[in-house]
N, C-alpha and C positions, 0 to 999 in steps of 0.2 A: 357715490359709495362712502359710507361712513361706517368707521370701526369705534365702538366704545370699549376702551382698555380697560380691565380690570381696576376696581376701584381699590385704593392703597389703604388698608387698615393702620392708621396712625395708632391707635390705643397700644398696640404690640400683645394684647393678649389673645392666644390663639383662639379662644372661645368664640371669640368676635369674627372670625374668618369667615364664618358662614353668613353673617351680615353684610360684609362688604361682598361677597360673591352673590348673594341674594340681590343686593342692591344693582349690580352690574346686569345681572338679568333681567329685573324688573325695568332697569332704564333700556335694555335692548328691545323689549317688549313693546314700552311705549313708544319709543322713536319710530319701529317699526310699523305703527299705524300711520304714520304721516305718508304724504302723498306718493303713491307707490311709483306713479310715473316720474318722479323727479329724483327719489331717494331709496337706495337700497341699504339696508344695514347688515353688517356682519354678524353671524351667529356667535353665541358664547362660546362654542366648541373651539372656534378658530380663535377668537379673542383672547381667552383662558389662556392660550400658549403665553402671552406677553406678561404674564402674572410676574411681579419681581423681574422684570427684563432690564437689561442695560442697553438695550437697542434704542437707538434715535428715533423718533418721528419719522425722520426721512426713510430709514430703514423699513420701519412698520409699515408704513405707507407702501411703498414698494412692493412688500410681501405681499400684502393683502390687497393692492391694486385699489387703493382707497384714496380720496380726495380730502376727507376729513377726519379727525380723530378727537374723541372726547374723550377726557381722563379727569380724574378726581381722587379724592381722598374723603375717607370717614373717620370720624372718631366718635366712639360713643361712650356716655358717661351719665351712669343713672339711668334716668328717662328721657334722656335728651341725647340728641346726635348733633354733630356739627359735620356740614358736608360742603365741600369747595369743589366745583366743576369749571373745566375749561375748554372751550371748542377751539381746535388748532387747525388752520389750513395747512395740509402737508407741502404745497408747494414752495412756499417760502416762509414757514414757520410762524405765520401771522396768528396771533391770538384774537381770534373772530369776535369770542364773547367769552366772560368769566361770570362766577357769581358764586357766593358763599351764603350758607342756610344755618341757622340755629333753630332747629325745630323739636318739639315733642315728639317721641316715637309715635305716639298715637295719630300724628299727621303724616306719617312717612309716605303714605301711598299718594296722597294729594301732592306731596312735595316732588316725588318722581313724575307725575303727570306735568306740574308747572316746569320742571325742566325741561320735559321733552318739548312743551311749547315754546319756552324761551330759545331754545335750539332752533325750533321750527322756525322761529321769527327770524333768527341770524341768518338762516339760510334763504330767508324769504320763499318759505314752502306754503303751500298751502295748509292748514291747520285742522285738527280734529273737529268735528261738531261739538260744539260748547257741551251739549249733554253727554257725549262719549268721553271728553276728557276729563269732566269732572269725577273725580274719586273719592268715594268715601271715607270717613275718618274710622280705621279700626283700631280696636284695644291692641296696645303695644305687645303684650302678651301673647296673643292670637298671631300677629302677624310675625313674631319671633319665631313661634312654632311653624309657621307656615314655611317662613327662609329656611329652617333648618331640615323641614320636610323636602323642599326643593334639593337641598344640598346632598341628603342621602339619596333621593331618586337617582341623582345624577350619576351616582356610584354604578347604577345597573347591576348591583348583585342583589341576591337572594336577601341576604343580610340587610342591606342597604334599602331595601324595598320594604321591607317588614318595619324598620325602624321609621321610614317615609310616612307610612301610613298611620304609625301611632302618632307623629308628629301633627301631621293633618287632622287626625279625630281630635287631638288635644285643642288644636287652634279653634276647630268647629266647637268644641263645648265651651270657650269663651266666647267666639264670635258665629254664631250658626249660619249666618248668612254670606259665609265666605267662598264664592263661587269656586275660586282657583283651587282651595283646598279639597273640594269636592271633584274637581277635574283631575288633581293629583292622585287621588284614590282610587278613579277611575283607570289611570294609566297604571299605576302599582298592581292593580289586581289583573290586568291583562298580560302584564309582563311575568307574574308570579305563575300564571298558569303555563307560561313557557316555560319556564324552569323548571316546573312540576310540581311546584309547591301549594299549588291550588288545582283543583279538579276542573275541566272548561265550565260546566254547567254552574259551577257554584261561583268561578270567577265571573262567568258573563253575567250572571245575577247582579254580583255586587257592583261589577263595573258600569253595566246598564242602570241601576238605581243612582248611583254617584254621577254619571256623566248627565244623565237626564235633570236630576236636580242643579246641576252647575249650570245649564241652559235656562232653567225656569230663574234661578236668581239673576243671572246676567249673560243675556243672547249676544251682547255686543263684545265678548270676549271670544278672541280666536282661539284659545286653547280648550275651551269648553266644547266649541264645535268639533275640533278634532279628536278628543276624546269620545265625543258621541259618535263620530264618523269611525273611528276604532273598534267601538263596540258593535255598531252596524256591520263592519266589515268582518272582524274575527268572530263573533259569537253568534250574531242574529242571522248571518248570511242575506242580509238585505242589500243586494248591490246598489240599486238606485238610491236607497237612502245614505248609503256610505258616500258615495261620489257626492251627493248633495252637501253632505256636512262637510267634508274635506273641501270642496269649493267654497263654501260660504266663511271657513276658516281662513283659507286664502285671501279671500276678498277682504275679511277683516284685518287681516295683518299679513300683507304681503313678504313680510320679511321672516315669518314664523317657520322655520328651517323644519320643523318636525311633520309640520302639516304636507310639506311637498314631499317629504320621503314616506309619509304612511300613504299618500295617494299615488305616489309613483308605484309604490308595492302592490295597492289596489289595482291600478292599470295593468300590471303586468300579469297579475293572476286573471284577469280577464282578456289578455292576448291583444291588448292595445299598447305594443310595444314603443311606437315613435311616440306617442303622447307621454308613455311613461317615462322614456328619455328627456323629453323637455321637461317635465317636472323635476326629474335627478338634476337637470343642469341648472335649473333653479336653485336646488339645495346646494349644489357645489359651489356656484357663485357666490352664494351668501354664508357658505361655512366650506373654504377652501381647504382647510387643514384638517377637516373630519376624516379619519380613517373609514368610518362607517358609509359617510357619503360617497366618498371615492371608490370604496368596495361595491356600493349598491348598483354603481352603473354597470355592473357586469349580468345584474339580472335578468334586464332585456335580451343581452346576447346569449345568455344560457337558456332561458326559456324558448327564445327564437331558434336554438341550435346553430347560433354562431360561436362555435366553439374555440377557434382559433382566434377569435377577438377577444373573448374571455379569459383565456389564458393569457394573454399578451397584458390585459389590463391588471389583472390578478398577481402577476410577477411584478408588476410597477409598485402596485401597494407594498408587496412583501418586501421589496427593496427600499422602501422607506420606512417599512417596522415588520421586521421579519418576524416577531413573535405575536403577532395580530392575528389571533386563533381563528376569528371569522372568517378571514380571506383565506387561510389553510383549508378550512372545510369546504369552502364555496370551489377552490381549486380541487381538491379531491373529488368533489361532485361532477366537475367538469371532464376531469380525467376518465372517471369511469363512464361517461358517456362516448368518450373517444376510444375506450376500450384499453387505455393504458393503466390496467390494475395496478402495477408494481408503483407507478408513479402517485397513483390515487391512494394506495396504502401508506405509503411514505408520508405522504400529505396529512391524511387521517391521525397515524399515529403520533405525528410531531403536534398536532392540533389537541389530542388526549395528554401529551404530556404538560402542555401549557392550561388546560381547561377541561373540567369534566361535564361539559354541557350536554344536555340530553340528546342532541342530534349527533353527538361525535361517535358514540358507540355503535347504534344500529348502521351509520354510514359505514364504519369500518367492517361491521360484520357483512355488510350488502356488497362490499368490494372484495373481502375474503371468499364469499360463495362465488361471485363472478370468476374468481382469479382459481378455482377450482379446491379453494380451501375450505371445505365444508364444515369440518370436524371444528377449526377455531370458529366459524360463523356461528356453530350451534352452542359452544360454550357461552359467547356472548348472548345469543336468544334465550339461554337457559337463565343467565344473570338477569336479563332485563323483565322476564316473565314470571320471576319467583314473587312471593309475597312482599312488595315494597311497602311497608307499613308508613301511612302517611304521605304517599309520595305517588303523584300521578305519571304513570308512563304512557306515553302517547301510542295510541294504537296504530295509527297511521306509519309509526316508525318501526313497529313489530313487523306491519306488512310489507316494508322495504326488504327485511331480511327473508322473508320467504320469496319474494320476487326474485331475489338475488340466486335463491336455490331452485329456482323454478317451480316452485308450487305454488302455482297462480290461484287455485280456489282457496286456500287457505289464505293467501294475500288478501283475496276479496273477503274471505271472512272477517278479517281484520279491519279492513276499511269501511266494512258495515259497522263494526262496532265503533269504529272512529267516528262514523256517520251519528249513530246513536248517543254517542257522548259530547257531540259538538266539539270535536276536537278542532283547534286552531289550525292544526297542519293540514286539515281538508281542503282548506281555501286555494291549496296548489294543485288540487286535483286535476283541472280542467288542463295547464299548461306544463306542469313538470315532467320532463322527459322520462323519468325514472318511472313512469307508468306506461310508457309506450309499448311494452309488450303484452299489456293487457286491455289496451285502448279500443281494440274492435270486440271485445267480450260484452255480451249482452249484460252482465251484472254491473260492468264498469259503466255503461251506457244509463242503467237504470239510476245508480249512484249520482252521476253529473245531472239526471231530470231532476232526483229528490233535493238536489243542493240550487236549483236554478240555473244550472249552467248547459243544458243539453242543447237548448237552441243556439248556443254560442261554439259549441264544440269543433274541435279541429277534427 
């Protein structure tokens, strides 16, 4: 196992932090494509924890359970960059290899590939095929915009995603054949739909166009196939195609954590829980400090109705970070299924204090209704169904509130609307226990059939 520590920005200019962070991410991506049988690369989410750290290599390697650490510095001046890197064996602090580069920013992508090959030689690993290892020279302005886009995408906020798309589009205006920028746009569009900033059909069309173009430009990039897999999964409901793309992404870069996470989510919606756990285990090994990776382990427990195990794991995640609202949301959902409504309401209310994610309000209303607090549930229902100009409110979320109130036919009406909208939330229809009260209803069976899930229905 190898960890790439965050490259240090020696220029001192905060505006150049995105470049140092982007270089770290790119290096992780390149090294992740080395022989997966002999090398695993820790994901950026966990590696970034050591940005500006005072911890020793011994401490870091022990915490990440790695044998080697790659660290480096970067200094940008004008159109040039000076980059230094060194590979350290954690056991005895031996400097296995080091190098310095003075390059024009136009050559930065080929520089990253070169460093990946050098580290590979130092570790006596099999190298990438020459054709895949060669990277074209991109315009420095385009690459700068691309790195800014990745920086904003990493914030996972609606504002950040919109900024990221703008940066990716700027990169493409200069360098039209940047596959990674298209991949970035596809991922941003999908997440904007989740935030309610884009209607699902519009998001799906934009994401599909960008992901397909990314693969057309460079079919050797893991992230391009992962982006297309997400489109097939979230928007197209093309289950076989989604799995093929996720597996191809993992094959091309076995250290690309996002591909494992999305593949695990896909497997859970298909009821393939053991396989989902295996994929999620890979994600956790590569990204041990990621709260999302740790929390997502509970998905298989939740969907397979192993609620005690889900609670135990979520409590452990919240002990690590009490303000991590996605875990609070998930914990509330588990408590609802255990009929612990007071505990569920407390979890949802705390999550709402931390974030106004679109799932939190209907989840709270659902719990209110089941707890006999119908008036409070209807207040939220009225708020969600009023005219939300420019915002998409997911119909399956409205359906959940009606499920809590026992108005099953109305809930099915909203699920039908979700089908017509091609709402992302419909992908959970087959396995989510929230739908158990209507699972035997003929209309529900018809919805599963229309989504291509009927033959696998529980």
